[in-house]
C-alpha positions as CSV (number, residue, x, y, z in Angstrom):
1,M,77.1,-20.7,-7.6
2,S,76.2,-17.3,-8.8
3,F,74.2,-14.8,-6.7
4,M,71.3,-15.1,-9.1
5,S,70.9,-18.9,-8.7
6,A,71.4,-18.5,-5.0
7,S,68.7,-15.8,-4.8
8,V,66.2,-17.9,-6.8
9,T,66.9,-20.9,-4.5
10,W,66.5,-18.9,-1.3
11,L,63.4,-17.0,-2.6
12,G,61.8,-20.3,-3.6
13,L,62.6,-21.9,-0.2
14,G,61.2,-18.9,1.6
15,L,58.0,-19.0,-0.4
16,T,57.6,-22.8,0.1
17,V,58.3,-22.7,3.8
18,G,56.0,-19.7,4.3
19,T,53.2,-21.4,2.4
20,A,53.7,-24.5,4.6
21,G,53.4,-22.2,7.6
22,L,50.1,-20.8,6.3
23,V,48.7,-24.3,5.6
24,T,49.8,-25.5,9.0
25,Y,48.1,-22.5,10.7
26,G,44.9,-23.1,8.7
27,L,44.9,-26.7,9.7
28,A,45.5,-25.8,13.3
29,A,42.5,-23.6,13.3
30,L,40.1,-26.3,12.2
31,P,39.7,-28.0,15.6
32,C,39.0,-24.7,17.2
33,G,35.9,-24.3,15.1
34,A,34.7,-27.8,15.5
35,S,32.2,-28.9,18.1
36,V,34.7,-30.2,20.7
37,R,35.4,-29.0,24.1
38,Q,37.2,-25.6,24.1
39,E,40.0,-26.9,26.4
40,D,40.7,-29.9,24.1
41,A,40.7,-27.6,21.0
42,E,43.1,-25.2,22.6
43,A,45.4,-28.1,23.7
44,V,45.5,-29.3,20.1
45,C,45.8,-25.9,18.4
46,R,48.6,-24.4,20.6
47,P,51.5,-26.6,19.4
48,A,50.4,-26.5,15.8
49,K,50.1,-22.7,15.9
50,R,53.6,-22.5,17.3
51,T,54.9,-24.7,14.6
52,A,53.1,-22.6,12.0
53,L,54.6,-19.4,13.4
54,A,58.1,-21.0,13.4
55,L,57.7,-22.0,9.8
56,G,56.5,-18.5,8.9
57,A,59.6,-17.0,10.6
58,L,61.9,-19.4,8.7
59,G,60.1,-18.6,5.5
60,I,60.6,-14.8,6.1
61,A,64.2,-15.3,6.9
62,A,64.9,-17.4,3.8
63,F,63.0,-14.8,1.7
64,V,65.2,-12.0,3.2
65,V,68.4,-14.0,2.4
66,G,67.2,-14.5,-1.2
67,T,66.4,-10.8,-1.5
68,V,69.9,-9.9,-0.3
69,F,71.5,-12.3,-2.8
70,L,69.3,-10.8,-5.6
71,F,70.4,-7.3,-4.6
72,L,74.1,-8.5,-4.7
73,D,73.6,-9.9,-8.1
74,L,71.9,-6.8,-9.5
75,T,74.7,-4.5,-8.2
76,N,77.3,-6.8,-9.7
77,F,79.0,-7.2,-6.3
78,G,80.6,-10.6,-6.9
């Protein structure tokens, strides 16, 4: 596998997982704005927001790996 194909794969994975994190965070914020008790909304939102942050972190890490592979391809390292 060349560095270019690896970089495209990792960049795509990073963008996909990052987008999933944004969608999860957006869905987690919905109960907080609804007319439910504040304690219930916080109990529902907290794990979903943690999951969204974890997905965002994984997306950023995959994007960085893809960027490194792209840099290695552009410098003809391999």
